[in-house]
C-alpha positions, 0 to 999 in steps of 0.5 A: 417429097411425097405429095397428097392427091387431095388439095385446093387451089383458086385465082382471081384475075379482075379485068376492066369489064369482068372478073374470072375465077379459077378454081382446081380441086382434087381427090385420090385416084388411080389416074388423071380423071380431069373434069373441066368447066368453062364458058363456051368461049373458051373451050379452044384453049380445053386441050391446051389447060388438060395438058398443062394440069397433067403435066403438073398435077399426075393424077388424081379426080380433078375438077377444074372451074372457069367462073366468068362475071361480067363486072362492066357493060361488056357483054355478049348477049345483045336484044335483037331488036328487029325480031323483038318488034315483030313479035310484039307487032303479032301479040297485038293482033292476037291479044290487046295488053300493055305495051310492057306485057307484050315486050315481056312476052316478046324477050322470053320467045325464040331469037329474040336474044342472040349471043355472039361468040367472041374469038379469044382475045389474046391478050386477055387469055395470056392473062388467064393463063398467068391465073391458071398456073397460079391456081396449079401452083396453089394446089400443089403447095396443099399437096405438098402440105398434105405431104407432109403430114401423111409422111409423118404419119406413114414416119411414126407408123413405119417406127412402131412397126420396126418396134413390135419386129424388136419384140418379135425377135426378143420373145423368138428364143422363148417360142422356140423352146417352147415349141421344144419344150411341148414336143417332149412332153409329147414325146414323154407322154408316149411312154416309150423308149424312142431313139434320141438322134432321131428325136433330134432330127424330128426336133431339128425338122419342126424347129426349122419349120416353125423357123422365123429368122429369114422373115425377120431379116426381110422385114427389117430390110423392107421397113429399111426400104420404105422409109428410104423411099419415102425421103427420095426425091422420086418418092411416089404412092405406087412404089410405097404401096408396092413395098407395103405389099412386101412388108405385108407378105413378111408380116403374114408369114411370121403370123402363120409360122409363130404357133405362139400366142404371145407373138401372135399378139405382136403380129395382129398390131403390126398388120393394124399398123400396116393396115393404116399405112395402106389406106393413107397411101391411097392419097398418096401422088 
């Protein structure tokens, strides 16, 4: 089943002293474009996270975010009491002031607050890893749901193209007869006796020139191959894109050869349906 590259997945882990939220968002892209945001203490695990996301999501413009909200007494920021006291002492030498105001000034000065970078607790990371996998599962589920919608849209549009092709096939004999009639009228307007054998040869040449039998067969085959690939287990957007290009070539050739207004109208409708398919294929994994 095809998957959309548009998706969203979120998972939340509540620990004794902190809440960790993991979010994954993705949009369409020709390759994997991954942007990861997380606190510095988890940066050591970034490569591991990137490999995991690449393995599961394939491609797309992906934003990964790991947010930490402290809910308990645990914090990595500490007040450097010795430094703050020294700042207050020096400030008193410069200006008289309330102790609270001096403290407010001192706490803003360099090194008044230090951040301790703790090593990652492996037990904690094991829990976080499970939540990352959960978020990945949710975004894949989202992509599959979107893919099912796209699949139905593709199926409907290919069915419409096949219906238009059948109309082309039905009107083709009238088109060829019209070509013959125009050529015969052109000859009669010359008002000269013509060699009947030569005329028939020329007629066959022009009819062969405008013949679209091969294009009709190939287009029908391409439409069938598109549906077959769409329903296959290894269906992917790039392969479907290549098939749609072949469909477009046959439609264009039919249009250039038709030389018949009613058929040209059908060709325009076919091009419109195909263009919508191509637009949607840009979002298929």
